[in-house]
VEXPA-118444 format. One record per residue (C-alpha): residue in three letters; residue number from 1; x, y, z. Coordinates in pm, 1 decimal. Layout:
<nodes>
NODE res   n        x        y        z
NODE ALA NUM        X        Y        Z
...
</nodes>
This chain:
<nodes>
NODE res   n        x        y        z
NODE MET   1  -3576.5    870.3  -5622.1
NODE SER   2  -3535.8    845.3  -5998.3
NODE THR   3  -3202.5    865.7  -6176.3
NODE ALA   4  -3319.6   1169.8  -6376.0
NODE TRP   5  -3402.3   1357.0  -6053.5
NODE LYS   6  -3059.4   1282.1  -5902.2
NODE SER   7  -2891.0   1400.9  -6219.9
NODE LYS   8  -3085.2   1728.1  -6214.2
NODE SER   9  -3002.8   1784.8  -5844.8
NODE ARG  10  -2634.2   1724.1  -5907.9
NODE TRP  11  -2625.4   1969.7  -6198.2
NODE PHE  12  -2821.6   2224.3  -5992.1
NODE GLY  13  -2576.1   2202.3  -5698.2
NODE LEU  14  -2281.8   2230.6  -5933.9
NODE GLY  15  -2431.4   2544.8  -6089.0
NODE VAL  16  -2497.8   2708.6  -5751.6
NODE GLY  17  -2140.6   2633.4  -5637.7
NODE THR  18  -2001.6   2779.8  -5958.8
NODE LEU  19  -2204.4   3098.6  -5915.3
NODE LEU  20  -2087.8   3132.7  -5554.7
NODE LEU  21  -1723.7   3086.2  -5659.3
NODE ILE  22  -1756.3   3349.5  -5933.7
NODE ALA  23  -1917.8   3592.7  -5687.5
NODE ALA  24  -1642.0   3533.5  -5432.4
NODE VAL  25  -1369.2   3602.0  -5689.3
NODE ALA  26  -1548.8   3911.0  -5818.2
NODE THR  27  -1582.3   4061.8  -5468.3
NODE SER  28  -1241.4   3956.9  -5334.5
NODE GLY  29  -1126.7   4317.7  -5337.4
NODE ARG  30  -1380.0   4389.4  -5062.8
NODE TRP  31  -1352.3   4093.4  -4827.6
NODE LEU  32   -993.1   3966.5  -4879.6
NODE PRO  33   -813.1   4276.5  -4731.7
NODE GLN  34  -1045.9   4267.8  -4432.8
NODE VAL  35   -966.0   3900.5  -4373.7
NODE ARG  36   -594.3   3981.2  -4399.5
NODE HIS  37   -643.2   4260.5  -4146.9
NODE TRP  38   -823.7   4022.6  -3902.8
NODE ILE  39   -552.4   3761.1  -3938.4
NODE GLY  40   -283.9   4027.9  -3872.0
NODE PRO  41     48.4   4113.5  -4031.9
NODE PRO  42    291.4   3835.3  -4105.3
NODE GLY  43    546.7   3960.3  -3849.9
NODE PRO  44    905.6   3841.2  -3819.0
NODE VAL  45    893.4   3461.0  -3847.3
NODE GLU  46   1128.5   3201.4  -3982.2
NODE ALA  47   1145.4   3184.0  -4358.4
NODE PRO  48    945.3   2883.0  -4492.6
NODE SER  49   1126.5   2603.7  -4663.4
NODE PRO  50   1097.0   2571.8  -5044.3
NODE ASP  51    871.4   2266.4  -5002.3
NODE GLU  52    612.4   2473.0  -4819.4
NODE HIS  53    566.9   2686.9  -5131.7
NODE ALA  54    547.2   2394.7  -5372.3
NODE GLY  55    244.4   2428.0  -5594.6
NODE HIS  56    176.9   2791.2  -5483.2
NODE ASP  57    249.0   3105.6  -5683.4
NODE HIS  58    357.9   3384.6  -5444.4
NODE GLY  59    567.1   3568.6  -5700.1
NODE HIS  60    879.2   3506.0  -5491.1
NODE ASN  61   1097.5   3338.6  -5746.6
NODE ASN  62    904.6   3365.9  -6070.7
NODE ASP  63    854.3   3737.0  -6127.2
NODE GLY  64   1142.2   3875.1  -5919.0
NODE ASP  65    918.4   4074.6  -5680.9
NODE SER  66   1036.8   3911.9  -5357.1
NODE LEU  67   1370.2   3931.4  -5181.4
NODE GLU  68   1491.5   3702.4  -4906.0
NODE LEU  69   1722.8   3867.7  -4651.8
NODE SER  70   1922.3   3695.6  -4382.4
NODE ALA  71   1936.4   3836.7  -4030.3
NODE GLN  72   2282.3   3975.2  -4109.0
NODE ALA  73   2158.1   4146.3  -4425.0
NODE GLN  74   1867.2   4301.2  -4236.0
NODE ALA  75   2104.7   4429.2  -3969.9
NODE SER  76   2331.2   4576.9  -4238.0
NODE LEU  77   2035.7   4765.3  -4383.8
NODE GLY  78   1934.0   4885.4  -4038.2
NODE LEU  79   1604.1   4695.6  -4042.8
NODE THR  80   1524.9   4693.6  -3671.3
NODE LYS  81   1201.0   4713.1  -3476.1
NODE ASP  82   1199.0   5088.2  -3523.2
NODE SER  83   1232.7   5065.3  -3899.4
NODE LEU  84   1003.2   4761.4  -3938.9
NODE ARG  85    673.2   4887.1  -3803.7
NODE PRO  86    312.5   4830.6  -3907.9
NODE ILE  87    126.7   5093.4  -4105.7
NODE VAL  88    -92.7   5320.2  -3896.2
NODE LEU  89   -320.5   5582.9  -4046.6
NODE GLU  90   -217.9   5928.4  -3930.0
NODE ASP  91   -280.3   6293.0  -4003.0
NODE PHE  92    -31.5   6452.1  -4240.3
NODE ARG  93     46.6   6817.8  -4275.1
NODE ARG  94    184.4   6923.8  -4608.4
NODE THR  95    463.7   7171.0  -4546.9
NODE MET  96    664.0   7432.3  -4726.4
NODE THR  97   1035.2   7477.5  -4658.5
NODE VAL  98   1145.8   7822.2  -4545.4
NODE PRO  99   1505.6   7924.0  -4468.2
NODE GLY 100   1565.8   8042.1  -4113.8
NODE ILE 101   1835.3   8144.3  -3871.1
NODE VAL 102   1861.7   8105.8  -3492.6
NODE VAL 103   1847.1   8450.8  -3330.5
NODE ASP 104   1828.3   8610.1  -2985.3
NODE ARG 105   1502.1   8698.0  -2819.0
NODE PRO 106   1490.1   9078.1  -2832.6
NODE GLY 107   1519.9   9225.8  -2485.6
NODE ARG 108   1535.0   8880.1  -2324.2
NODE THR 109   1850.4   8700.1  -2432.3
NODE HIS 110   2109.7   8971.8  -2361.2
NODE LEU 111   2097.0   9155.2  -2028.7
NODE GLU 112   2316.7   9437.3  -1902.8
NODE VAL 113   2468.8   9450.2  -1555.2
NODE SER 114   2536.8   9806.1  -1440.8
NODE THR 115   2620.0   9980.8  -1114.4
NODE PRO 116   2344.0  10195.7   -961.1
NODE MET 117   2598.6  10428.8   -799.6
NODE ALA 118   2958.1  10543.0   -834.2
NODE GLY 119   3234.6  10338.6   -676.2
NODE VAL 120   3566.3  10158.7   -710.0
NODE ILE 121   3573.9   9792.8   -814.0
NODE THR 122   3749.3   9600.4   -538.3
NODE ARG 123   3688.0   9242.5   -652.6
NODE MET 124   3557.7   9044.7   -951.8
NODE HIS 125   3405.3   8706.5   -864.7
NODE ALA 126   3358.8   8569.2  -1220.2
NODE VAL 127   3541.8   8554.6  -1552.4
NODE GLU 128   3424.9   8620.2  -1906.3
NODE GLY 129   3255.6   8320.1  -2069.3
NODE GLU 130   3166.4   8159.5  -1737.0
NODE ALA 131   2822.5   8020.7  -1651.1
NODE VAL 132   2674.5   8190.3  -1343.0
NODE LYS 133   2351.9   8154.2  -1151.2
NODE PRO 134   2093.6   8433.8  -1149.3
NODE GLY 135   2138.7   8632.1   -830.1
NODE ALA 136   2504.6   8531.1   -789.8
NODE VAL 137   2754.5   8797.7   -682.3
NODE LEU 138   2972.3   8926.6   -967.5
NODE PHE 139   3150.0   9241.3   -833.8
NODE ASP 140   3240.7   9411.6   -504.5
NODE LEU 141   3244.6   9795.0   -510.7
NODE ARG 142   3355.2  10052.2   -256.4
NODE ILE 143   3093.8  10328.1   -271.4
NODE THR 144   3233.3  10672.0   -356.3
NODE ALA 145   2908.9  10846.2   -451.0
NODE GLU 146   2893.8  11159.7   -237.2
NODE GLU 147   2519.1  11186.3   -278.2
NODE LEU 148   2464.9  10843.6   -124.0
NODE VAL 149   2709.2  10906.3    159.5
NODE ASP 150   2552.0  11245.3    231.7
NODE SER 151   2199.9  11099.7    214.0
NODE GLN 152   2287.6  10826.3    462.0
NODE THR 153   2458.6  11078.5    690.8
NODE GLU 154   2158.5  11311.8    688.5
NODE LEU 155   1928.8  11017.1    753.7
NODE LEU 156   2131.7  10915.9   1059.1
NODE LYS 157   2141.3  11275.9   1186.3
NODE THR 158   1764.9  11312.8   1147.4
NODE ALA 159   1702.3  10976.5   1313.9
NODE GLY 160   1922.3  11087.0   1608.2
NODE ASP 161   1742.4  11418.8   1640.5
NODE LEU 162   1410.5  11239.5   1632.2
NODE ASP 163   1517.1  11010.1   1916.4
NODE VAL 164   1621.0  11310.3   2125.3
NODE GLU 165   1293.3  11486.0   2053.3
NODE ASN 166   1091.2  11178.4   2149.9
NODE ARG 167   1273.1  11151.0   2483.1
NODE GLU 168   1219.6  11520.2   2552.4
NODE ILE 169    848.2  11496.7   2471.7
NODE ALA 170    817.2  11198.3   2705.1
NODE ARG 171    985.4  11399.6   2985.8
NODE LEU 172    773.9  11711.8   2928.1
NODE THR 173    454.9  11507.1   2920.1
NODE LYS 174    510.7  11392.6   3279.0
NODE ILE 175    595.6  11746.7   3393.0
NODE SER 176    295.2  11900.5   3221.5
NODE GLU 177     65.5  11664.3   3406.0
NODE SER 178    174.7  11824.3   3734.5
NODE GLY 179    129.0  12175.6   3590.8
NODE ALA 180    498.0  12271.5   3616.0
NODE ILE 181    509.3  12383.6   3251.5
NODE SER 182    249.5  12510.0   3012.0
NODE GLN 183     89.1  12293.0   2743.4
NODE ARG 184    222.7  12529.9   2478.2
NODE THR 185    579.3  12416.6   2543.3
NODE LEU 186    476.4  12054.9   2495.6
NODE LEU 187    287.9  12138.3   2174.3
NODE GLU 188    593.7  12316.7   2030.2
NODE ARG 189    801.6  12003.8   2092.3
NODE GLN 190    539.6  11787.6   1929.5
NODE TYR 191    533.7  12017.2   1622.5
NODE ALA 192    913.0  11991.8   1602.9
NODE ARG 193    886.2  11613.5   1616.3
NODE ASN 194    635.2  11616.3   1330.2
NODE LYS 195    880.9  11818.2   1119.1
NODE LEU 196   1152.8  11563.4   1190.4
NODE ASP 197    916.9  11278.6   1093.9
NODE ASN 198    846.1  11445.9    760.3
NODE LEU 199   1216.3  11513.5    702.0
NODE LEU 200   1301.1  11150.5    780.6
NODE LEU 201   1036.3  11032.6    536.8
NODE ALA 202   1180.4  11253.2    262.5
NODE GLN 203   1532.5  11125.5    330.1
NODE ARG 204   1413.1  10764.6    319.8
NODE GLU 205   1255.0  10828.9    -20.6
NODE ALA 206   1580.5  10983.5   -142.9
NODE LEU 207   1766.1  10664.8    -48.7
NODE ARG 208   1501.5  10458.7   -224.7
NODE LEU 209   1578.8  10655.9   -540.0
NODE HIS 210   1942.2  10551.4   -498.4
NODE GLY 211   1826.9  10189.2   -508.6
NODE LEU 212   1814.5  10092.1   -141.8
NODE SER 213   1519.1   9890.5    -17.4
NODE GLU 214   1302.1   9967.0    286.1
NODE HIS 215   1472.1   9683.1    469.4
NODE GLN 216   1818.3   9826.2    403.2
NODE ILE 217   1713.8  10178.7    502.5
NODE GLY 218   1572.1  10036.7    823.1
NODE GLU 219   1905.5   9869.8    894.4
NODE ILE 220   2086.3  10204.6    859.0
NODE ILE 221   1855.3  10356.1   1120.2
NODE ASP 222   1855.5  10057.8   1356.4
NODE LYS 223   2229.5   9985.8   1346.5
NODE ARG 224   2337.6  10350.6   1307.6
NODE ARG 225   2588.7  10242.7   1045.4
NODE LEU 226   2656.5  10369.7    693.5
NODE PHE 227   2685.7  10128.7    403.3
NODE ARG 228   3020.9  10171.6    229.4
NODE ASP 229   3047.9   9859.4     11.4
NODE LEU 230   2821.8   9733.8   -263.7
NODE ARG 231   2786.1   9396.2   -434.2
NODE ILE 232   2666.5   9368.2   -793.2
NODE VAL 233   2478.4   9044.9   -867.4
NODE ALA 234   2369.0   8867.8  -1183.7
NODE PRO 235   2014.2   8959.3  -1289.5
NODE THR 236   1725.4   8713.2  -1281.4
NODE PRO 237   1549.8   8696.9  -1622.0
NODE ASN 238   1176.4   8774.7  -1624.6
NODE ALA 239   1190.3   8884.4  -1259.6
NODE SER 240   1109.4   9213.4  -1093.7
NODE ARG 241   1384.3   9452.6   -988.5
NODE HIS 242   1596.1   9331.5   -695.8
NODE GLU 243   1725.0   9540.5   -408.2
NODE ILE 244   2087.6   9644.8   -408.9
NODE GLN 245   2305.6   9379.7   -246.3
NODE LEU 246   2523.8   9530.0     24.5
NODE THR 247   2823.0   9374.6    197.0
NODE ASP 248   2624.9   9204.1    470.6
NODE ALA 249   2362.4   9066.1    232.8
NODE ASP 250   2330.1   8690.0    185.2
NODE VAL 251   2424.4   8627.8   -179.1
NODE GLN 252   2516.8   8321.3   -383.6
NODE PRO 253   2866.7   8242.8   -510.2
NODE ALA 254   2914.1   8314.3   -877.1
NODE ASN 255   3021.7   7975.2  -1008.1
NODE PHE 256   2764.7   7737.7  -1156.0
NODE HIS 257   2864.8   7391.4  -1033.6
NODE ALA 258   2906.3   7134.9  -1308.8
NODE ASP 259   2801.5   6839.7  -1094.5
NODE THR 260   2461.5   6976.6   -995.5
NODE GLU 261   2138.5   7017.0  -1187.1
NODE GLU 262   1921.5   7325.8  -1198.7
NODE ASP 263   1723.8   7215.6   -892.7
NODE ASP 264   1575.9   7562.7   -846.7
NODE GLY 265   1442.3   7566.7  -1201.9
NODE GLN 266   1681.1   7842.9  -1310.5
NODE MET 267   1913.5   7799.4  -1605.4
NODE PRO 268   2261.6   7956.8  -1594.7
NODE LEU 269   2357.1   8285.0  -1752.8
NODE ILE 270   2668.2   8325.7  -1968.0
NODE LEU 271   2900.7   8618.8  -1901.7
NODE THR 272   2955.7   8734.4  -2258.0
NODE ARG 273   3144.2   9059.1  -2182.6
NODE MET 274   3322.8   9218.6  -1885.2
NODE PRO 275   3470.9   9555.4  -1991.1
NODE VAL 276   3600.4   9664.6  -1646.3
NODE LEU 277   3902.6   9592.1  -1425.7
NODE VAL 278   3970.0   9563.2  -1053.9
NODE GLY 279   4060.4   9904.9   -913.2
NODE GLN 280   3869.5  10092.3  -1181.2
NODE THR 281   3650.7  10384.5  -1074.0
NODE VAL 282   3306.9  10367.9  -1230.9
NODE ALA 283   3025.5  10618.6  -1240.2
NODE ALA 284   2661.0  10543.4  -1172.1
NODE GLY 285   2504.3  10359.3  -1466.6
NODE THR 286   2835.3  10221.1  -1598.4
NODE THR 287   2804.4   9880.9  -1766.7
NODE LEU 288   3007.7   9629.3  -1569.2
NODE ALA 289   2914.4   9315.2  -1762.5
NODE GLU 290   2676.5   9166.5  -2015.6
NODE VAL 291   2510.6   8829.9  -1960.4
NODE ALA 292   2311.9   8610.5  -2198.7
NODE ASP 293   2018.9   8381.9  -2125.1
NODE TYR 294   2031.4   8111.0  -2393.8
NODE SER 295   1766.9   7886.1  -2233.2
NODE GLU 296   1522.9   7989.2  -2504.7
NODE LEU 297   1589.9   8135.6  -2848.5
NODE TYR 298   1394.6   8229.5  -3159.5
NODE ILE 299   1419.9   8107.1  -3515.6
NODE GLU 300   1363.4   8388.2  -3762.4
NODE GLY 301   1210.7   8272.5  -4088.3
NODE ARG 302   1152.0   8484.4  -4395.7
NODE THR 303    879.8   8395.0  -4642.1
NODE PHE 304    728.3   8576.9  -4937.3
NODE GLU 305    443.7   8818.3  -4881.0
NODE ARG 306    206.3   8591.6  -5074.5
NODE ASP 307    247.3   8333.3  -4795.9
NODE ALA 308    111.8   8563.4  -4524.8
NODE ASN 309   -219.2   8372.8  -4533.2
NODE VAL 310    -30.2   8048.7  -4465.2
NODE LEU 311    118.9   8194.7  -4146.5
NODE SER 312   -223.1   8317.8  -4040.0
NODE ARG 313   -366.6   7969.3  -4092.7
NODE VAL 314    -87.4   7813.7  -3885.9
NODE THR 315   -157.8   8053.3  -3599.1
NODE LYS 316   -534.7   8008.0  -3620.1
NODE ASN 317   -518.9   7626.4  -3624.2
NODE ARG 318   -233.4   7617.6  -3371.3
NODE TRP 319    -31.0   7394.7  -3599.4
NODE LYS 320    320.9   7315.7  -3491.5
NODE VAL 321    629.1   7402.2  -3694.0
NODE SER 322    928.9   7170.5  -3737.8
NODE VAL 323   1289.5   7268.9  -3795.3
NODE LEU 324   1547.7   7076.3  -3996.4
NODE LEU 325   1906.2   7092.7  -3870.1
NODE GLU 326   2191.0   6991.8  -4098.1
NODE GLY 327   2481.8   6825.4  -3918.4
NODE THR 328   2819.4   6684.3  -4010.5
NODE ASP 329   2844.0   6391.2  -4253.7
NODE ARG 330   2504.3   6488.9  -4397.5
NODE GLU 331   2331.2   6402.9  -4072.5
NODE ARG 332   1985.4   6550.2  -4037.0
NODE GLU 333   1787.4   6622.5  -3724.8
NODE ILE 334   1423.4   6726.3  -3723.3
NODE VAL 335   1299.9   6912.2  -3415.5
NODE PRO 336    916.4   6889.9  -3415.2
NODE ASP 337    631.0   7064.2  -3235.6
NODE LEU 338    762.5   7419.8  -3217.1
NODE ASP 339    531.1   7717.1  -3163.9
NODE LEU 340    500.9   8001.3  -3410.1
NODE VAL 341    524.2   8305.0  -3181.2
NODE TYR 342    426.0   8582.1  -3420.0
NODE SER 343    477.0   8717.9  -3769.7
NODE ALA 344    592.6   9071.9  -3838.7
NODE THR 345    336.9   9342.2  -3903.5
NODE GLU 346    540.8   9494.7  -4185.9
NODE ILE 347    682.7   9347.9  -4506.4
NODE ASN 348   1045.2   9425.8  -4584.6
NODE VAL 349   1027.1   9678.2  -4866.8
NODE GLU 350   1360.6   9574.4  -5017.6
NODE SER 351   1340.1   9193.7  -5011.2
NODE ARG 352    956.9   9179.7  -5018.4
NODE THR 353    972.6   8911.9  -4749.2
NODE LEU 354    771.5   8871.4  -4429.4
NODE PRO 355    970.9   8778.5  -4113.6
NODE PHE 356    816.8   8543.2  -3859.6
NODE TYR 357    949.1   8391.5  -3539.1
NODE VAL 358    937.0   8039.5  -3393.9
NODE ARG 359   1014.8   7956.5  -3030.7
NODE LEU 360   1318.0   7726.1  -2983.2
NODE PRO 361   1370.5   7584.3  -2630.7
NODE ASN 362   1737.9   7521.0  -2561.6
NODE GLN 363   1928.3   7278.9  -2340.2
NODE ILE 364   2278.8   7232.5  -2203.1
NODE ILE 365   2470.4   6949.6  -2369.4
NODE ASN 366   2801.3   6980.0  -2184.8
NODE ARG 367   2946.8   7124.1  -1864.0
NODE VAL 368   3318.3   7190.0  -1838.4
NODE PRO 369   3457.8   7273.8  -1491.6
NODE SER 370   3796.6   7444.0  -1472.3
NODE SER 371   4072.1   7388.5  -1218.6
NODE ASP 372   4019.8   7733.6  -1061.9
NODE GLY 373   3654.3   7671.1   -974.2
NODE HIS 374   3484.2   7830.7  -1273.5
NODE THR 375   3234.5   7643.1  -1492.0
NODE PHE 376   3169.8   7670.6  -1863.9
NODE VAL 377   2874.6   7520.0  -2049.8
NODE GLU 378   2781.7   7438.6  -2409.1
NODE TRP 379   2431.0   7494.4  -2539.6
NODE ARG 380   2269.6   7273.2  -2801.3
NODE TYR 381   2154.2   7563.4  -3020.4
NODE ARG 382   2349.4   7881.9  -3077.4
NODE PRO 383   2249.8   8212.4  -3235.4
NODE GLY 384   2361.7   8248.8  -3595.5
NODE ARG 385   2301.1   7885.3  -3696.3
NODE ARG 386   2117.0   7847.3  -4026.5
NODE VAL 387   1825.7   7603.1  -4039.6
NODE GLN 388   1524.6   7513.0  -4251.8
NODE LEU 389   1172.3   7557.1  -4120.8
NODE LEU 390    895.4   7316.0  -4222.0
NODE VAL 391    579.8   7527.7  -4208.9
NODE PRO 392    241.3   7347.1  -4241.2
NODE VAL 393     32.5   7448.8  -4541.3
NODE GLU 394   -265.8   7211.8  -4519.7
NODE GLU 395   -370.4   6904.3  -4324.5
NODE TRP 396   -483.0   6566.0  -4461.3
NODE LYS 397   -665.4   6329.3  -4228.5
NODE SER 398   -603.5   5951.1  -4195.6
NODE GLN 399   -322.1   5899.8  -4443.6
NODE ILE 400    -51.9   5637.2  -4497.4
NODE VAL 401    266.5   5832.7  -4430.5
NODE LEU 402    610.0   5678.8  -4485.0
NODE PRO 403    962.3   5817.1  -4488.5
NODE VAL 404   1104.4   5875.8  -4833.5
NODE GLU 405   1364.3   5608.0  -4754.2
NODE ALA 406   1077.9   5355.0  -4765.1
NODE ILE 407   1003.4   5432.6  -5130.7
NODE ALA 408   1195.8   5276.2  -5419.7
NODE ARG 409   1152.4   5420.0  -5767.8
NODE GLU 410   1203.4   5264.4  -6106.1
NODE GLY 411   1102.7   5484.7  -6392.6
NODE VAL 412    754.2   5610.0  -6323.4
NODE GLU 413    678.6   5328.5  -6078.8
NODE SER 414    708.3   5350.9  -5699.8
NODE TYR 415    742.8   5053.5  -5466.4
NODE VAL 416    752.9   4964.7  -5099.2
NODE PHE 417    877.9   4642.5  -4943.2
NODE ARG 418    631.5   4452.8  -4723.9
NODE GLN 419    774.6   4205.5  -4474.1
NODE ASN 420    671.8   3840.0  -4506.0
NODE GLY 421    888.7   3650.1  -4260.2
NODE ASN 422   1245.9   3675.5  -4386.2
NODE ARG 423   1116.4   3777.9  -4728.3
NODE PHE 424   1029.9   4127.3  -4841.2
NODE ASP 425    769.0   4153.1  -5114.5
NODE ARG 426    793.8   4447.3  -5348.5
NODE VAL 427    452.7   4614.0  -5372.9
NODE PRO 428    369.6   4886.6  -5629.2
NODE VAL 429    206.4   5191.4  -5470.9
NODE THR 430     69.0   5527.1  -5580.4
NODE ILE 431    233.6   5836.9  -5432.4
NODE LYS 432    -10.5   6119.1  -5361.4
NODE HIS 433    248.6   6359.8  -5228.2
NODE ARG 434    620.5   6355.1  -5168.5
NODE ASP 435    859.0   6603.8  -5015.9
NODE ALA 436   1218.7   6585.1  -4901.8
NODE HIS 437   1129.8   6380.7  -4594.2
NODE PHE 438    793.0   6203.0  -4622.6
NODE ALA 439    570.6   6040.8  -4881.9
NODE VAL 440    193.2   6002.9  -4865.7
NODE VAL 441     83.0   5671.0  -5019.0
NODE ALA 442   -264.1   5637.9  -5170.6
NODE HIS 443   -497.1   5425.1  -4959.5
NODE ASP 444   -595.0   5201.3  -5256.1
NODE ARG 445   -553.3   4869.2  -5068.2
NODE SER 446   -219.9   4790.0  -5229.4
NODE ILE 447    -94.7   4807.6  -4870.9
NODE LEU 448   -313.8   4812.2  -4562.7
NODE PRO 449   -295.4   4931.9  -4202.6
NODE GLY 450   -117.6   4661.3  -4007.6
NODE ASP 451    120.8   4564.1  -4289.4
NODE TYR 452    484.7   4567.9  -4182.5
NODE ILE 453    677.6   4796.7  -4417.9
NODE ALA 454   1053.5   4849.7  -4435.2
NODE ARG 455   1090.6   5219.6  -4360.4
NODE ILE 456   1453.0   5242.6  -4472.4
NODE GLY 457   1672.8   5072.3  -4731.4
NODE ALA 458   1412.2   5051.6  -5009.1
NODE HIS 459   1660.6   5164.8  -5273.2
NODE GLN 460   1920.0   4906.2  -5166.3
NODE MET 461   1659.3   4629.0  -5171.2
NODE GLN 462   1545.5   4742.6  -5515.0
NODE MET 463   1903.5   4714.8  -5646.1
NODE ALA 464   1944.6   4371.4  -5482.9
NODE LEU 465   1619.7   4257.4  -5644.2
NODE LYS 466   1739.6   4367.6  -5986.4
NODE ASN 467   2070.0   4184.3  -5938.1
NODE GLN 468   1879.7   3876.5  -5825.3
NODE SER 469   1662.0   3875.4  -6135.6
NODE GLY 470   1970.8   3914.4  -6358.9
NODE GLY 471   2021.5   3531.8  -6334.1
NODE GLY 472   2300.2   3302.8  -6448.3
NODE VAL 473   2631.1   3464.1  -6367.7
NODE ASP 474   2782.7   3381.0  -6028.7
NODE PRO 475   2856.8   3720.5  -5863.6
NODE HIS 476   3140.3   3556.6  -5667.9
NODE ALA 477   3315.0   3404.2  -5968.8
NODE GLY 478   3686.4   3491.1  -5981.2
NODE HIS 479   3692.5   3618.4  -5624.1
NODE GLY 480   3862.4   3450.2  -5333.9
NODE HIS 481   3664.7   3468.3  -5010.6
</nodes>
C-alpha cells in the first residue's frame, strides 16, 4: 500500500472521529441524563480524597457551588433518610388556603338524655365530664307516673280476667259435649273472652306508647309483677331507639375503663352536662344529661362565592382536602386526605361567603383514670379550634414536587442541593409554582428522577456556601475552643 494512500486513510479516520465527537457533544443533553439515570443516583458514599479529583473540574472548589458536610453537620441539619430521598415524579394539586374552624356535627355530636316518664332520681352512676360507653347505665329512677302504674295495673287485671275466662270456657266445653248446658252459654263466654283479648291488646299498645317493649310487657303478664324502677342509659349514636331499661335489665356499668381498647368498635361518649340531683323529682321528658360524641367532627370553611365552582370541581373529581394545624413553637401539622362532605346551598348575604364542611375523624390521645373509678379522656381535635384548609384548585400530572425547605433563594435565582457522597452540589432550578408548603420544579433536566435532593436545610447550606466562598479569614480566629 502506498504512502499517499495511508496518509489519506489516516486523515479520513481522523475526520470521522472528529465528526462523531462533535455530534456526541451536541446531543449530550439527550443521552447524558439517560445514562446518569441508568447508572443511578450517587447515594451516601464516602467522600473522595482530593487526589481522586485531580485534573477534573466538578465545580466543587473553584466556583463555590459544592459544599462538603460531615456526618455531624448532616445530623445537625436533620439530613436523614427521610429528608434525603430520590426525586419521584408525582401528581400535584395546586391549592388555595381557606380559613376554617372545627365544629360539631349537627344533630350527631351532642345528644340529649331524657326520662320517658315521671319519677324520682334515686342514684347517679356517672359524673360530669366522664367518658361513658354507649348503653351504660347513668341514672336509677323510682317511677311515680300514675299513668304508667295504672296502665300496668289494668293490664294485670285484664290478664287475670282472661285466665279465668279461659278456664271457664274449658270447663263449659266439656259439659256442653254431654248436653248438660246449651251452646249459647258457651258462645257468650267465648264472646266475653274475645272482648278481653281486644282490651288486653289495647292496654299492651298503651304501654308501648309509654316506652316499654313487647318483651317487657310480656314479663309483666308472665311474672304478674309491676315495674317500679327505671334505669336511664347512655344513647348509642346512629342506632335505632332502645327499649327502656328496667331494674332487672342487664346493663353495662357507666365507667369507660382506661386500660381497655374499644373492642366493640364503639367510641366513648363524654358527659358534658348533668343538670339534676339525686332525690329530685322529674317529669316525663325532663333532660337528665347531655352527652357528646367527638369521634368524628366537621371543619367548617368559608370561601368567597366566586369559588363555588372550585368546590364543585373538588366534589366531582373526589379530590381530598388537607388541613393545616398550627401548634406551639410554630409547629405545623398537615392532616391529608379528608373528604369534603358538602357545601351550603345558600350564600351568606352579609359576608358574601359560602360555607362548606369537611369530615374530620377524631381519636383519643390520653386516658386519665381517677381514684374513684371514673375515667376521663382527651381527644386530639376539639370544637372551636381554628385551622387552615388546603382546597385543591387544579391538578398537574407527573411533576417534581419538593418541600419549600428544599429550595434556597438568592435574588431571582432558586437552588436545590443534590447529594454527591458527602458533598452537596448546588443546582439552579426553575420554580413553576410555589406555595407556603410545596414547590413545583420545572422538569428541564437540571435535576432528574432518581437524584437525591436535600429536602430540608437548603437555606442553611446556602449560607454555609456563601461563607465558604468568602475565603481568607479564619472564622475561628480569636476564639478559644
